[in-house]
C-alpha positions in Angstrom: 88.5 100.2 99.6 88.5 101.1 95.9 90.5 99.6 93.5 93.3 101.6 91.7 94.4 100.8 88.2 97.4 98.9 89.7 97.5 95.3 88.4 99.7 92.8 90.0 100.8 90.6 87.0 104.3 90.0 88.2 106.5 90.1 91.3 109.5 92.1 92.0 111.1 89.0 93.3 110.7 85.5 91.7 109.3 83.2 94.4 109.5 79.5 94.1 105.8 78.4 94.5 105.8 75.0 92.8 105.4 73.1 96.1 102.1 74.9 96.7 100.7 74.7 93.1 98.3 72.0 94.0 97.0 73.5 97.2 93.8 75.6 97.7 95.9 78.6 98.7 95.5 81.7 96.6 98.5 83.0 94.7 99.2 85.7 97.4 98.9 83.1 100.2 101.3 80.8 98.4 103.8 83.7 98.2 103.3 84.7 101.7 104.0 81.2 102.8 107.1 81.0 100.7 108.5 84.3 101.9 107.9 83.4 105.6 109.8 80.1 105.0 112.7 82.1 103.5 112.7 84.4 106.5 112.6 81.4 109.0 115.6 80.0 107.1 117.5 83.3 107.1 116.1 86.1 109.4 118.7 88.5 107.9 117.4 88.1 104.4 116.0 91.6 103.7 114.8 90.6 100.2 112.6 88.0 101.8 111.0 90.7 103.9 110.5 92.8 100.8 108.9 89.7 99.1 106.6 89.2 102.1 105.5 92.9 102.0 104.7 92.6 98.3 102.8 89.3 98.8 100.8 90.9 101.6 99.9 93.8 99.4 98.7 91.4 96.8 96.6 89.6 99.5 95.0 93.0 100.3 93.8 93.1 96.7 92.6 89.6 96.7 90.5 90.1 99.9 89.9 93.9 99.9 91.2 93.8 103.5 93.5 96.8 104.2 94.9 95.1 107.3 97.3 93.3 105.0 98.8 96.7 104.1 99.7 97.3 107.7 101.3 93.9 107.9 103.2 94.7 104.7 104.5 97.9 106.3 105.7 95.8 109.3 107.6 93.5 106.9 109.3 96.5 105.3 110.4 97.9 108.6 112.3 94.6 109.1 113.8 94.9 105.7 115.0 98.5 106.4 116.4 97.4 109.8 118.6 94.9 108.0 119.4 97.0 104.9 118.5 100.7 105.4 117.1 102.4 102.3 117.4 99.3 100.0 115.9 100.2 96.6 113.6 97.2 96.4 112.1 98.0 99.8 111.6 101.6 98.9 109.9 100.6 95.7 107.6 98.2 97.6 106.8 101.1 100.0 105.4 103.1 97.0 103.2 100.1 96.2 101.8 100.1 99.7 101.1 103.9 99.5 99.1 103.3 96.4 97.2 100.5 98.0 96.3 102.8 100.9 95.3 105.6 98.3 98.0 107.9 99.6 98.4 109.1 96.0 100.2 112.4 96.6 102.8 110.7 98.9 103.1 107.8 96.4 103.7 110.3 93.5 106.5 112.1 95.4 108.2 108.9 96.4 108.0 107.5 92.9 109.5 110.6 91.5 112.4 110.4 94.0 113.0 106.7 93.1 112.7 107.5 89.3 115.7 109.8 89.7 117.7 107.1 91.4 116.8 104.4 88.9 115.5 106.0 85.6 115.1 102.7 83.8 113.0 100.8 86.3 109.8 99.8 84.7 107.7 99.4 87.8 108.5 103.0 89.0 107.0 104.3 85.8 104.0 102.1 86.6 103.7 103.8 90.0 104.0 107.2 88.4 101.2 106.2 86.0 99.0 105.0 88.8 99.5 108.0 91.1 99.1 110.6 88.3 95.9 108.9 87.0 94.3 108.9 90.5 95.2 112.6 90.9 93.9 113.6 87.4 97.4 114.3 85.9 96.6 112.5 82.7 99.3 113.8 80.5 102.0 112.8 83.0 100.3 109.4 83.4 100.3 108.8 79.7 104.0 109.7 79.4 104.9 107.3 82.3 102.9 104.5 80.7 104.6 105.0 77.4 108.0 104.8 79.1 107.0 101.4 80.4 106.2 100.1 77.0 109.3 101.8 75.4 111.6 100.2 78.0 110.1 96.7 77.6 107.6 96.4 74.8 104.7 94.1 75.6 105.2 94.0 79.4 101.9 93.1 81.1 101.9 95.9 83.7 102.4 98.4 80.9 99.7 96.9 78.8 97.1 97.0 81.6 97.9 100.5 82.4 97.7 101.5 78.8 94.3 99.8 78.7 93.0 101.8 81.6 94.2 105.1 80.0 92.5 104.1 76.7 89.3 103.7 78.7 89.7 107.1 80.3 90.4 108.7 76.9 87.2 107.1 75.4 88.7 104.2 73.4 86.7 101.3 74.9 87.4 98.9 72.0 91.1 99.6 72.3 91.0 99.1 76.0 89.2 95.8 75.6 91.8 94.6 73.0 94.7 95.3 75.4 92.9 93.7 78.4 92.2 90.6 76.3 95.9 90.5 75.3 96.9 90.7 79.0 94.5 87.9 79.9 95.9 85.6 77.2 99.4 86.2 78.5 98.6 85.5 82.1 99.5 82.0 83.4 96.6 79.9 84.5 98.1 79.5 88.0 97.8 83.2 88.5 94.1 82.9 89.3 93.6 86.2 91.0 95.4 88.1 88.2 93.2 86.4 85.7 90.0 87.1 87.7 91.1 90.7 88.0 91.6 91.1 84.3 88.3 89.4 83.6 86.6 91.7 86.0 88.0 94.7 84.1 87.0 93.1 80.8 83.5 92.6 82.1 83.4 96.3 83.3 84.5 97.4 79.8 81.9 95.2 78.1 79.2 96.6 80.4 80.3 100.2 79.7 80.2 99.4 76.0 76.6 98.1 76.2 77.6 94.5 75.7 75.4 93.2 78.6 75.4 89.5 77.7 79.2 89.4 77.1 79.8 91.1 80.4 77.6 88.6 82.2 79.5 85.6 80.7 82.9 87.2 81.5 82.1 88.0 85.1 80.6 84.6 85.8 83.9 83.2 84.4 85.9 85.4 86.8 83.9 84.1 89.7 84.5 80.5 88.6 88.3 81.2 88.6 88.3 83.1 91.9 85.1 82.5 93.9 83.5 85.5 95.7 86.1 87.8 94.1 85.0 91.3 95.2 85.6 93.1 91.9 83.7 90.5 89.9 80.8 90.5 92.4 80.5 94.3 92.1 80.5 94.3 88.3 78.1 91.3 88.0 75.7 93.1 90.4 75.8 96.1 87.9 74.8 93.6 85.2 71.9 92.3 87.3 70.7 95.8 87.9 70.7 96.5 84.2 68.7 93.3 83.8 66.3 94.5 86.5 67.2 91.5 88.6 67.5 93.6 91.7 67.2 90.7 94.2 70.1 89.0 92.6 72.1 92.2 92.7 71.4 92.5 96.4 72.5 88.9 97.0 75.8 89.5 95.2 76.5 92.8 97.0 75.6 91.2 100.3 78.3 88.6 99.7 80.8 91.4 98.9 79.9 93.3 102.0 80.0 90.2 104.2 83.6 89.6 103.0 84.7 93.2 103.3 82.8 95.6 105.5 83.9 98.8 103.7 81.6 101.8 103.6 81.5 102.0 99.8 80.5 98.3 99.6 77.6 99.1 102.0 76.6 102.1 99.9 76.3 99.9 96.8 74.3 97.3 98.8 71.9 99.9 100.2 71.3 101.4 96.7 70.5 97.9 95.3 68.2 97.3 98.2 66.3 100.5 97.4 65.9 99.3 93.8 64.6 95.9 95.1 62.0 97.7 97.2 63.7 96.7 100.5 63.1 100.2 101.8 63.6 99.6 105.5 66.7 97.6 105.0 68.1 100.2 102.6 67.3 103.0 105.1 69.2 101.1 107.9 72.2 100.4 105.7 72.4 103.9 104.3 72.4 105.2 107.9 75.2 102.8 108.8 77.1 103.8 105.6 76.9 107.5 106.4 78.4 106.8 109.9 81.2 104.7 108.4 81.9 107.1 105.6 82.1 110.2 107.7 84.5 108.5 110.0 87.0 107.8 107.2 86.4 111.0 105.2 89.5 112.6 106.8 91.7 109.9 105.3 92.8 109.5 101.7 91.4 106.0 101.5 87.8 106.9 101.9 84.3 106.6 100.4 83.8 110.3 99.9 82.5 110.0 96.3 79.8 107.6 97.5 79.1 110.0 100.4 78.6 112.9 98.0 76.0 111.0 96.0 74.4 109.7 99.1 73.8 113.2 100.3 72.8 114.5 96.9 70.5 111.7 95.7 69.3 109.8 98.7 69.5 112.0 101.8 68.7 115.1 99.8 71.1 117.2 101.8 72.9 119.4 99.2 74.9 121.4 101.7 76.6 118.3 103.1 77.2 116.9 99.6 79.0 120.1 98.7 81.1 120.1 101.9 82.4 116.6 101.2 82.9 117.3 97.6 85.0 120.4 98.3 87.1 118.4 100.8 87.8 115.7 98.2 88.4 118.1 95.3 91.0 119.9 97.3 93.5 117.1 96.7 92.4 115.2 93.6 91.1 116.2 90.2 90.5 112.9 88.4 87.4 112.6 86.2 85.4 110.8 88.8 86.0 113.4 91.5 85.3 116.2 88.9 82.0 114.4 88.2 81.0 114.1 91.9 82.0 117.7 92.6 80.0 118.9 89.6 77.0 117.0 90.8 77.3 118.5 94.3 77.5 122.0 92.8 74.4 121.2 90.7 72.2 120.1 93.6 73.2 123.3 95.2 72.0 125.3 92.2 75.5 126.4 91.2 75.0 125.4 87.6 77.8 127.5 85.9 80.4 126.0 88.2 78.9 122.5 87.9 79.0 122.8 84.1 82.7 123.8 84.1 83.7 120.7 86.2 81.6 118.2 84.3 82.9 119.4 81.0 86.5 119.3 82.3 85.8 115.6 83.2 84.3 114.8 79.8 87.1 116.6 77.9 89.4 113.8 78.9 87.3 111.7 76.5 85.7 109.2 78.9 82.6 107.5 77.6 80.6 107.0 80.8 76.9 106.9 80.5 76.1 108.1 84.0 78.6 111.0 83.7 77.1 112.1 80.4 73.6 111.9 82.0 74.9 114.2 84.7 76.2 116.6 82.1 72.8 116.5 80.4 70.9 117.3 83.6 73.4 120.1 84.5 73.0 121.6 81.0 69.3 121.4 81.3 69.3 123.2 84.6 71.5 125.9 83.1 68.9 126.4 80.4 70.9 124.9 77.5 68.4 122.4 76.0 70.6 121.8 72.9 73.6 120.7 75.0 71.3 118.7 77.4 69.9 116.8 74.5 73.3 116.0 73.1 74.7 114.7 76.3 71.5 112.7 77.1 71.5 111.1 73.6 75.2 110.2 74.0 74.4 108.6 77.4 71.4 106.7 76.0 73.3 105.3 73.0 75.9 103.7 75.3 73.2 101.3 76.7 75.2 101.2 79.9 74.5 101.9 83.6 73.0 105.4 83.6 71.5 105.1 80.0 68.0 104.3 81.1 67.8 107.4 83.2 69.0 109.4 80.2 66.3 107.9 78.0 63.6 108.9 80.5 65.0 112.5 80.6 65.1 112.6 76.8 61.4 111.6 76.7 60.5 114.4 79.2 62.6 116.9 77.2 60.9 115.9 74.0 57.4 116.3 75.6 58.5 119.7 76.9 59.6 120.7 73.4 56.2 119.7 71.9 54.4 121.7 74.5 
């Protein structure tokens, strides 16, 4: 279950959690407990059911367990039975759709609610999220700006603006906003703080600040142990450090806690790097089975499946089939990249180049994506463009840069010959 850019830095309802502040319960668990107590006290309190649904969706992010979304939907059904069509319940329903990666449905529902309540900040947040995931970046930017216009400095608006800055290539600006969000998040909100630190660590890694990323991600895990986002990004740091066994250990923890197909893909890829070839082969096979089973759903691991078929199983036809299926409904930069790569391994370089350049035109500074662009340009016979993209990838000193440097060396040797 991938993460969207949604950040839970506030609640739609203020819950009294002081009685639980000294417990070992997570913030979401505290709010689930509070909401259930309110429901027990007054079973006709529809707002308590809305609060429960929201807390359950937050628990889904804490644990990466989608079962909490189903429980949240059950809570909303109760809310609507008591108060049909209540706005807060409808708004929470959009949150759940985003959590389940039902981005087209979430976008339509958010547009509908925006017409009913045009000054609701969170609806603009949902419009931002859904449009980003579908690749509608102009609309996403407008919605995020509305959030900040309506309430300057609000944390959900700041974190969304930070993500857009990253997509548009302003990594320093994105880091600045994420640090601002972290400083404004109360210490009791441990998962929020760990989430923000995980994003900061990701941005530091993407900027080539390997040591900074390591420190930040270790801090995130100290605040919220075994946090799946932090484990994932710290594993990327370990891979860049060539500490492959440590990366495998981190990703094994992540998979043990959440048996998602994409988590298994990352684990198998790290095992391959660590020389655990039999284990990697077994886990890749299990990943393929899991991923194919969920490929018909919106919440899937299809991008990982595309790269599995393209780079590991060496089955270009299957890679392209999955890529076409995914590209049919979403056009974000990461789907464009995966589609371009599937076209490339099938020898369709002109189409591949069109899609990778569409992705890069957004401005994103992603080393692996630029390395893909370099390989595609090279296959198309454009050595000048290939060299440019590969140099840009290498200069980022981020995941994907080492492969770009190797290709640059090969290209240089070819030029001398």
